[in-house]
C-alpha positions in Angstrom: 86.4 129.1 73.4 83.9 126.3 72.9 84.3 123.2 75.2 84.6 120.1 73.1 82.0 117.4 73.5 83.0 114.0 75.0 82.7 112.5 71.5 85.0 115.2 70.0 87.5 114.7 72.8 87.7 111.0 72.2 87.9 111.4 68.4 90.9 113.8 68.6 92.6 111.6 71.1 92.3 108.5 68.8 93.9 110.5 66.0 96.9 111.5 68.2 97.5 108.0 69.4 97.0 106.1 66.2 93.9 104.3 67.3 91.2 103.5 64.7 88.0 105.5 65.0 85.8 102.5 65.6 87.9 101.6 68.6 87.3 105.1 70.0 83.6 104.7 69.4 83.6 101.5 71.4 85.4 103.1 74.3 82.8 105.9 74.1 79.9 103.4 74.1 81.4 101.7 77.2 82.1 104.9 79.2 80.2 106.8 81.9 80.7 110.3 83.2 81.8 111.0 86.7 83.0 113.8 89.0 86.4 113.7 90.7 86.7 115.6 94.0 90.2 116.8 94.4 92.2 119.4 96.5 93.1 122.7 94.9 96.7 121.7 94.2 95.5 118.9 91.9 93.6 121.2 89.6 95.2 122.6 86.4 96.1 126.3 86.7 93.1 127.5 84.6 90.8 125.3 86.8 92.2 126.8 90.0 91.3 130.3 88.9 87.6 129.3 88.5 87.4 126.8 91.3 84.4 126.6 93.6 84.5 124.4 96.8 82.2 121.4 96.3 83.1 119.1 99.2 85.1 118.7 102.4 86.9 115.7 103.9 86.8 115.0 107.6 85.8 117.6 110.2 82.7 117.4 112.3 79.2 116.9 110.9 76.4 119.5 111.0 73.4 117.4 111.9 69.7 118.4 112.1 68.0 118.5 115.4 66.8 115.0 116.4 69.2 113.2 114.1 71.9 111.2 115.9 75.5 110.5 114.6 75.0 107.2 112.7 76.0 104.2 114.8 77.7 106.5 117.2 81.3 105.6 116.2 81.8 105.8 112.4 83.8 108.9 111.5 82.7 111.5 109.1 84.9 111.2 106.0 83.2 113.4 103.4 80.6 116.2 103.1 79.4 117.0 99.6 77.7 120.3 98.8 75.1 119.1 96.3 74.3 122.6 95.0 78.0 123.1 94.1 78.2 120.0 91.8 78.0 120.4 88.0 74.9 118.2 87.8 75.1 117.8 84.0 78.4 115.9 84.5 76.7 112.8 86.1 74.3 110.2 84.8 72.9 109.4 88.3 70.5 111.6 90.1 71.8 113.3 93.3 69.9 115.8 95.4 69.9 119.2 94.0 70.6 121.0 97.2 71.7 120.3 100.8 74.6 118.1 101.8 75.5 114.5 101.6 77.4 113.2 104.7 79.4 110.0 104.4 80.2 108.1 107.6 82.4 105.1 107.3 85.6 103.6 108.9 88.4 103.6 106.4 91.2 102.0 108.4 89.7 98.5 108.4 86.6 96.7 107.3 83.6 98.7 108.5 80.9 97.0 110.5 78.5 99.8 109.7 78.4 102.8 107.4 75.9 105.5 106.4 75.1 108.3 104.0 72.8 111.0 105.2 71.2 113.8 103.2 70.8 117.1 105.0 68.3 119.3 103.1 69.1 122.9 102.5 67.5 125.3 105.1 67.3 122.7 107.8 68.6 123.9 111.2 71.7 122.0 112.1 74.3 121.8 114.9 77.9 120.9 114.6 78.5 117.9 116.8 81.2 115.5 118.1 80.4 112.0 119.3 81.7 109.5 121.9 81.2 105.8 122.3 82.0 103.3 125.0 84.9 100.8 124.6 85.7 98.4 127.4 83.7 100.5 129.7 85.5 103.7 128.9 84.3 106.6 126.7 86.1 107.0 123.4 86.0 110.0 121.1 84.9 109.3 117.5 87.9 110.0 115.2 87.8 113.3 113.5 89.9 113.6 110.3 91.7 116.8 109.2 89.3 118.9 107.1 90.4 119.6 103.5 88.4 121.4 100.8 87.7 119.5 97.6 86.7 120.8 94.1 84.6 119.0 91.5 86.2 118.1 88.1 84.1 116.3 85.4 85.7 113.1 84.2 85.1 110.0 82.2 85.4 106.4 83.3 85.5 103.3 81.1 84.1 99.9 81.6 86.8 97.3 82.3 85.2 95.1 79.5 85.4 97.6 76.7 88.4 95.9 75.1 86.2 92.9 74.5 84.3 94.9 71.9 84.6 93.7 68.3 86.7 96.5 66.7 88.9 96.8 69.8 89.5 93.0 70.0 90.4 93.0 66.3 92.9 95.9 66.9 94.5 94.0 69.7 95.0 90.9 67.4 97.1 93.0 65.0 100.9 92.8 65.1 102.7 94.8 67.8 102.1 95.6 71.5 98.6 97.0 71.1 97.8 96.8 74.8 100.3 99.5 75.6 98.8 101.7 72.8 95.3 101.3 74.3 96.7 101.9 77.8 98.2 105.2 76.6 95.0 106.1 74.7 92.7 105.4 77.7 94.9 107.4 80.0 95.0 110.3 77.6 91.2 110.3 77.3 90.8 110.3 81.1 93.3 113.2 81.4 91.6 115.2 78.6 88.1 114.6 80.1 89.4 115.9 83.5 90.9 119.0 81.9 94.4 118.1 83.1 93.5 117.7 86.7 95.3 115.0 88.7 92.9 112.5 90.2 94.8 109.3 90.8 94.1 109.4 94.6 90.7 111.1 94.9 87.1 110.9 95.6 84.9 109.9 92.7 81.2 110.3 92.4 79.3 108.3 89.8 80.9 106.6 86.7 82.4 103.1 86.5 84.4 102.0 89.5 88.1 101.3 89.2 88.4 98.7 92.0 91.5 96.9 93.2 89.4 93.6 93.4 86.1 92.6 91.9 83.9 95.5 90.9 80.8 95.9 93.1 78.9 98.0 90.5 77.4 95.2 88.5 73.9 94.2 87.5 71.4 96.8 88.8 74.0 98.4 91.1 75.8 101.6 90.1 78.6 103.5 91.8 77.6 106.4 94.1 81.1 107.1 95.4 84.6 105.6 95.4 86.8 107.0 98.1 90.6 106.4 98.4 91.7 106.3 102.0 94.7 108.5 101.1 92.3 111.3 100.1 91.1 111.4 103.7 94.3 110.4 105.5 97.6 110.0 103.5 98.6 107.1 105.7 95.5 105.0 104.9 95.8 102.6 101.9 92.2 101.5 101.4 89.5 102.0 98.9 85.8 102.3 99.9 83.2 101.7 97.2 79.6 102.7 97.8 76.9 101.3 95.4 73.1 101.2 95.0 70.4 101.1 92.4 69.7 104.2 90.3 66.2 104.2 91.8 67.3 104.1 95.4 69.9 106.9 94.8 67.4 109.1 93.0 64.8 108.5 95.7 67.4 109.2 98.5 67.0 105.8 100.0 70.5 105.9 101.2 69.9 103.3 103.9 69.7 100.7 101.0 73.3 101.5 99.8 76.0 98.8 100.0 79.5 99.6 101.2 82.6 97.6 100.3 86.2 98.2 101.4 89.1 96.9 99.4 92.8 96.8 100.3 
Protein backbone atom coordinates (compact mmCIF):
# COMPACT_ATOMS: atom_id res chain seq x y z
CA UNK A 1 0.00 0.00 0.00
CA UNK A 2 1.44 3.36 -1.07
CA UNK A 3 1.79 5.99 1.64
CA UNK A 4 -0.02 9.19 0.59
CA UNK A 5 1.98 12.38 0.21
CA UNK A 6 1.30 15.23 2.61
CA UNK A 7 -0.51 17.09 -0.18
CA UNK A 8 -2.76 14.08 -0.87
CA UNK A 9 -3.41 13.69 2.84
CA UNK A 10 -4.49 17.34 3.19
CA UNK A 11 -6.64 17.18 0.03
CA UNK A 12 -8.64 14.17 1.13
CA UNK A 13 -9.09 15.68 4.60
CA UNK A 14 -10.50 18.90 3.10
CA UNK A 15 -13.06 16.84 1.20
CA UNK A 16 -14.18 14.97 4.31
CA UNK A 17 -14.59 18.19 6.33
CA UNK A 18 -16.24 20.33 3.68
CA UNK A 19 -13.29 22.73 3.46
CA UNK A 20 -12.54 24.35 0.07
CA UNK A 21 -9.42 23.14 -1.72
CA UNK A 22 -7.73 26.58 -1.69
CA UNK A 23 -8.04 26.64 2.11
CA UNK A 24 -6.31 23.27 2.28
CA UNK A 25 -3.55 24.57 -0.01
CA UNK A 26 -3.02 27.56 2.28
CA UNK A 27 -2.73 25.29 5.29
CA UNK A 28 -0.21 23.20 3.37
CA UNK A 29 1.81 26.30 2.43
CA UNK A 30 1.96 27.36 6.09
CA UNK A 31 2.90 23.93 7.45
CA UNK A 32 6.20 22.35 8.47
CA UNK A 33 7.01 18.69 9.11
CA UNK A 34 8.07 17.48 12.53
CA UNK A 35 8.76 14.33 14.50
CA UNK A 36 6.77 13.39 17.59
CA UNK A 37 8.60 11.23 20.15
CA UNK A 38 6.02 9.19 22.02
CA UNK A 39 5.89 6.09 24.29
CA UNK A 40 4.82 2.77 22.78
CA UNK A 41 1.27 2.97 24.17
CA UNK A 42 0.63 6.19 22.23
CA UNK A 43 1.35 4.54 18.86
CA UNK A 44 -1.42 3.14 16.68
CA UNK A 45 -1.50 -0.69 16.64
CA UNK A 46 0.10 -0.99 13.19
CA UNK A 47 2.84 1.48 14.24
CA UNK A 48 3.59 -0.56 17.36
CA UNK A 49 4.36 -3.63 15.28
CA UNK A 50 7.07 -1.80 13.30
CA UNK A 51 8.29 0.50 16.09
CA UNK A 52 11.99 1.13 16.59
CA UNK A 53 13.26 2.99 19.68
CA UNK A 54 14.46 6.48 18.79
CA UNK A 55 14.90 8.26 22.12
CA UNK A 56 14.78 7.94 25.88
CA UNK A 57 13.62 10.26 28.60
CA UNK A 58 15.56 10.61 31.85
CA UNK A 59 18.18 8.15 33.02
CA UNK A 60 21.89 8.84 33.31
CA UNK A 61 23.94 10.28 30.44
CA UNK A 62 26.77 8.46 28.69
CA UNK A 63 29.42 11.16 28.31
CA UNK A 64 32.73 11.04 26.43
CA UNK A 65 35.95 11.01 28.40
CA UNK A 66 36.93 14.57 29.32
CA UNK A 67 33.39 15.95 28.89
CA UNK A 68 31.77 17.10 32.12
CA UNK A 69 28.08 17.05 33.00
CA UNK A 70 26.89 20.50 31.79
CA UNK A 71 26.73 23.03 34.64
CA UNK A 72 26.92 20.16 37.10
CA UNK A 73 23.26 20.36 38.16
CA UNK A 74 20.87 20.37 35.17
CA UNK A 75 19.22 16.94 34.85
CA UNK A 76 19.28 14.89 31.68
CA UNK A 77 15.73 14.91 30.33
CA UNK A 78 16.12 13.44 26.84
CA UNK A 79 18.55 11.35 24.77
CA UNK A 80 17.85 11.13 21.01
CA UNK A 81 19.37 8.41 18.81
CA UNK A 82 20.01 10.41 15.64
CA UNK A 83 20.54 7.33 13.45
CA UNK A 84 17.06 6.02 14.41
CA UNK A 85 15.23 9.15 13.22
CA UNK A 86 13.43 9.15 9.85
CA UNK A 87 15.52 12.02 8.51
CA UNK A 88 13.27 12.71 5.52
CA UNK A 89 10.54 13.74 7.97
CA UNK A 90 12.34 16.94 9.04
CA UNK A 91 13.26 20.19 7.31
CA UNK A 92 16.08 20.96 9.75
CA UNK A 93 19.45 19.23 9.59
CA UNK A 94 20.24 17.07 12.60
CA UNK A 95 23.37 14.91 13.00
CA UNK A 96 23.16 11.67 11.03
CA UNK A 97 24.50 9.53 13.84
CA UNK A 98 25.39 9.62 17.50
CA UNK A 99 23.19 10.97 20.27
CA UNK A 100 21.73 14.34 21.22
CA UNK A 101 21.62 14.83 24.99
CA UNK A 102 19.28 17.48 26.42
CA UNK A 103 20.06 18.87 29.89
CA UNK A 104 17.54 21.31 31.39
CA UNK A 105 15.55 21.90 34.56
CA UNK A 106 11.84 21.44 33.83
CA UNK A 107 10.29 22.15 37.25
CA UNK A 108 11.05 25.87 37.22
CA UNK A 109 12.76 28.46 35.04
CA UNK A 110 16.20 27.07 34.17
CA UNK A 111 19.26 29.19 34.88
CA UNK A 112 21.29 27.17 32.40
CA UNK A 113 20.61 24.48 29.81
CA UNK A 114 22.58 22.53 27.25
CA UNK A 115 22.35 20.22 24.26
CA UNK A 116 25.33 17.98 23.58
CA UNK A 117 26.05 15.83 20.54
CA UNK A 118 27.95 12.63 21.27
CA UNK A 119 29.26 11.24 17.94
CA UNK A 120 28.91 7.55 17.14
CA UNK A 121 31.92 5.43 18.06
CA UNK A 122 33.20 7.76 20.77
CA UNK A 123 34.09 6.05 24.03
CA UNK A 124 31.63 7.06 26.76
CA UNK A 125 30.98 6.37 30.42
CA UNK A 126 27.61 6.47 32.17
CA UNK A 127 27.82 9.04 34.93
CA UNK A 128 25.90 10.55 37.80
CA UNK A 129 26.66 14.02 39.15
CA UNK A 130 26.54 15.97 42.40
CA UNK A 131 26.64 19.67 43.20
CA UNK A 132 26.98 21.69 46.37
CA UNK A 133 23.98 23.39 47.98
CA UNK A 134 24.36 25.32 51.25
CA UNK A 135 27.66 23.56 51.77
CA UNK A 136 26.16 20.08 51.38
CA UNK A 137 26.50 17.71 48.39
CA UNK A 138 23.29 17.19 46.42
CA UNK A 139 22.61 14.54 43.78
CA UNK A 140 21.50 15.81 40.38
CA UNK A 141 17.95 14.61 39.78
CA UNK A 142 17.57 11.51 37.62
CA UNK A 143 14.20 11.02 35.92
CA UNK A 144 12.66 7.63 35.30
CA UNK A 145 13.82 6.34 31.90
CA UNK A 146 11.14 5.75 29.27
CA UNK A 147 11.69 4.64 25.68
CA UNK A 148 10.23 6.88 22.97
CA UNK A 149 9.42 6.19 19.32
CA UNK A 150 9.50 8.63 16.40
CA UNK A 151 6.32 9.44 14.49
CA UNK A 152 6.33 11.86 11.52
CA UNK A 153 3.85 14.69 11.94
CA UNK A 154 2.74 18.02 10.53
CA UNK A 155 2.59 21.39 12.27
CA UNK A 156 0.82 24.51 11.09
CA UNK A 157 1.75 28.16 11.52
CA UNK A 158 -0.61 29.96 13.92
CA UNK A 159 -1.01 32.66 11.23
CA UNK A 160 -2.30 30.39 8.45
CA UNK A 161 -5.93 31.50 8.96
CA UNK A 162 -4.91 35.01 7.89
CA UNK A 163 -4.30 33.70 4.36
CA UNK A 164 -6.74 35.10 1.70
CA UNK A 165 -8.87 32.03 0.92
CA UNK A 166 -9.02 30.99 4.57
CA UNK A 167 -9.99 34.49 5.70
CA UNK A 168 -12.74 34.57 3.07
CA UNK A 169 -13.98 31.16 4.23
CA UNK A 170 -14.14 32.41 7.82
CA UNK A 171 -16.22 35.42 6.71
CA UNK A 172 -18.98 33.17 5.35
CA UNK A 173 -22.12 32.43 7.37
CA UNK A 174 -21.90 29.87 10.15
CA UNK A 175 -19.31 28.94 12.75
CA UNK A 176 -16.36 28.37 10.45
CA UNK A 177 -13.78 28.49 13.25
CA UNK A 178 -15.04 25.16 14.58
CA UNK A 179 -14.89 23.69 11.08
CA UNK A 180 -11.27 24.77 10.69
CA UNK A 181 -10.41 23.50 14.18
CA UNK A 182 -11.79 20.07 13.27
CA UNK A 183 -10.04 20.16 9.89
CA UNK A 184 -6.66 21.08 11.37
CA UNK A 185 -6.98 18.43 14.11
CA UNK A 186 -7.82 15.81 11.48
CA UNK A 187 -4.83 16.79 9.34
CA UNK A 188 -2.49 16.47 12.33
CA UNK A 189 -3.96 13.08 13.27
CA UNK A 190 -3.71 11.78 9.70
CA UNK A 191 -0.11 13.00 9.40
CA UNK A 192 0.81 11.16 12.62
CA UNK A 193 -0.83 7.94 11.40
CA UNK A 194 -3.25 7.91 14.32
CA UNK A 195 -0.60 8.20 17.04
CA UNK A 196 -1.48 10.23 20.13
CA UNK A 197 0.93 13.13 20.63
CA UNK A 198 -0.83 15.72 22.78
CA UNK A 199 1.77 15.50 25.56
CA UNK A 200 4.97 14.54 23.83
CA UNK A 201 8.38 15.60 22.67
CA UNK A 202 8.46 17.32 19.28
CA UNK A 203 11.50 17.77 17.08
CA UNK A 204 11.34 20.44 14.37
CA UNK A 205 8.20 21.98 12.91
CA UNK A 206 6.27 24.99 14.17
CA UNK A 207 6.01 25.33 17.93
CA UNK A 208 2.62 25.19 19.66
CA UNK A 209 3.46 27.41 22.64
CA UNK A 210 1.28 28.35 25.58
CA UNK A 211 2.53 31.93 25.33
CA UNK A 212 4.41 33.83 22.61
CA UNK A 213 6.16 31.59 20.07
CA UNK A 214 9.97 31.74 20.33
CA UNK A 215 10.48 30.41 16.79
CA UNK A 216 10.23 33.69 14.92
CA UNK A 217 12.50 35.50 12.49
CA UNK A 218 15.64 33.43 11.88
CA UNK A 219 14.92 31.11 14.81
CA UNK A 220 13.41 27.67 14.19
CA UNK A 221 12.31 25.05 16.65
CA UNK A 222 14.75 22.28 17.51
CA UNK A 223 12.65 20.71 20.27
CA UNK A 224 9.47 21.27 22.25
CA UNK A 225 9.31 19.20 25.42
CA UNK A 226 6.27 18.90 27.67
CA UNK A 227 7.17 18.41 31.31
CA UNK A 228 4.60 15.61 31.58
CA UNK A 229 6.45 13.62 28.93
CA UNK A 230 9.37 13.47 31.41
CA UNK A 231 7.49 13.51 34.73
CA UNK A 232 3.68 13.27 34.75
CA UNK A 233 3.52 15.68 37.70
CA UNK A 234 5.33 18.53 35.90
CA UNK A 235 3.18 20.99 33.92
CA UNK A 236 5.71 23.02 31.97
CA UNK A 237 6.74 23.39 28.36
CA UNK A 238 10.36 23.80 27.33
CA UNK A 239 11.04 25.23 23.86
CA UNK A 240 14.52 25.11 22.34
CA UNK A 241 15.24 27.23 19.26
CA UNK A 242 18.18 28.25 17.10
CA UNK A 243 19.02 29.24 13.56
CA UNK A 244 19.00 26.60 10.84
CA UNK A 245 22.69 27.31 10.29
CA UNK A 246 23.66 26.79 13.94
CA UNK A 247 21.63 23.58 14.19
CA UNK A 248 23.13 22.17 10.99
CA UNK A 249 26.65 23.10 12.09
CA UNK A 250 26.04 21.57 15.56
CA UNK A 251 26.67 24.89 17.28
CA UNK A 252 24.35 23.85 20.07
CA UNK A 253 25.91 26.32 22.51
CA UNK A 254 24.13 29.03 20.47
CA UNK A 255 20.65 27.60 21.15
CA UNK A 256 18.04 29.52 23.15
CA UNK A 257 15.89 27.86 25.82
CA UNK A 258 12.51 29.10 26.98
CA UNK A 259 10.19 27.60 29.58
CA UNK A 260 6.47 28.32 29.58
CA UNK A 261 3.92 27.44 32.26
